[in-house]
C-alpha positions as CSV (number, residue, x, y, z in Angstrom):
1,L,4.0,11.0,-35.6
2,A,0.5,12.5,-35.1
3,A,-1.1,9.7,-37.1
4,V,0.7,7.0,-35.0
5,V,-0.3,8.6,-31.7
6,A,-3.9,9.1,-32.9
7,L,-4.1,5.4,-34.0
8,R,-2.3,3.8,-31.1
9,H,-2.9,5.8,-27.9
10,H,-5.7,3.4,-26.9
11,E,-3.4,0.3,-27.1
12,W,-2.8,-1.2,-23.6
13,W,0.6,-2.4,-22.4
14,N,-0.9,-5.9,-21.8
15,G,-2.4,-6.1,-25.3
16,S,-6.1,-5.7,-24.4
17,G,-6.4,-2.2,-26.0
18,Y,-7.5,-1.3,-29.5
19,P,-7.6,-1.1,-32.5
20,R,-4.9,-3.7,-33.1
21,G,-4.3,-5.3,-29.7
22,L,-0.6,-4.4,-29.7
23,Q,1.3,-4.9,-26.5
24,G,4.4,-3.8,-24.7
25,E,7.0,-2.2,-26.9
26,E,5.0,-3.0,-30.1
27,I,3.3,0.3,-29.2
28,E,5.4,3.3,-30.1
29,L,6.8,5.1,-27.1
30,M,5.1,8.4,-28.0
31,A,1.7,6.6,-28.1
32,R,2.4,5.1,-24.7
33,I,3.3,8.5,-23.3
34,V,0.2,10.2,-24.8
35,M,-2.0,7.4,-23.5
36,L,-0.8,8.0,-19.9
37,A,-1.0,11.8,-20.3
38,D,-4.5,11.5,-21.8
39,V,-5.8,9.4,-19.0
40,F,-4.2,11.5,-16.3
41,D,-5.8,14.6,-17.8
42,A,-9.2,13.0,-18.5
43,L,-9.7,11.6,-15.1
44,G,-8.5,14.7,-13.3
45,S,-10.6,17.1,-15.4
46,E,-14.3,18.0,-15.2
47,R,-16.2,16.9,-18.3
48,P,-19.9,17.3,-19.2
49,H,-20.5,13.7,-18.4
50,K,-18.4,13.4,-15.2
51,S,-16.8,15.2,-12.3
52,A,-13.0,15.5,-12.0
53,W,-11.4,12.8,-9.8
54,P,-9.3,13.9,-6.9
55,L,-5.7,13.8,-7.8
56,D,-4.9,11.1,-5.2
57,D,-7.5,8.9,-7.0
58,V,-5.9,9.6,-10.4
59,F,-2.5,8.6,-9.1
60,A,-4.0,5.4,-7.5
61,F,-5.6,4.5,-10.8
62,V,-2.2,4.9,-12.6
63,E,-0.6,2.7,-9.9
64,E,-3.4,0.1,-10.2
65,N,-3.1,-0.1,-14.0
66,R,0.7,-0.1,-14.1
67,G,1.7,-3.0,-16.3
68,T,-1.8,-3.6,-17.6
69,M,-3.0,-0.4,-19.2
70,F,0.2,1.6,-18.8
71,D,3.8,1.0,-19.6
72,P,5.2,0.2,-16.1
73,T,8.3,2.3,-16.6
74,L,6.3,5.4,-17.7
75,A,3.8,4.9,-14.8
76,D,6.7,4.7,-12.4
77,L,8.1,7.9,-13.7
78,L,4.8,9.7,-13.3
79,L,4.3,8.3,-9.8
80,A,7.8,9.3,-8.8
81,S,7.2,12.9,-10.0
82,K,3.7,13.6,-8.7
83,E,4.6,17.1,-7.5
84,E,5.9,18.1,-10.8
85,F,2.9,16.8,-12.7
86,V,0.5,18.6,-10.3
87,A,2.5,21.8,-10.7
88,I,2.4,21.6,-14.5
89,R,-1.3,20.8,-14.4
90,R,-2.0,23.8,-12.2
91,R,0.1,26.0,-14.4
92,F,-2.0,25.3,-17.5
93,E,-5.4,24.9,-15.8
94,T,-8.2,26.9,-17.3
95,P,-11.6,27.5,-15.7
96,S,-14.0,24.8,-16.5
97,P,-16.8,25.9,-18.8
98,I,-19.1,23.5,-16.9
99,T,-18.7,25.3,-13.6
100,S,-18.0,28.8,-14.8
């Protein structure tokens, strides 16, 4: 499962991702879930090369890329559960080494 996720979590729902250009349900469900979680975390987190996006902007990005980058059903589930995702994120937040 880890190999599948590592290989396929950059595939886009519309087929324009990489490495194989898979689309839709050709992409394993776990890889589609990890892709959405990875982007959600990456955009909302401070990194050496970028500031964290405000969560409203992260959710807007998910909505804008629903059906292109992201599985629309998974994007809808995330967007319908914003409060739960924010609570989980806050529960596991660690201080950023960039700003600490």
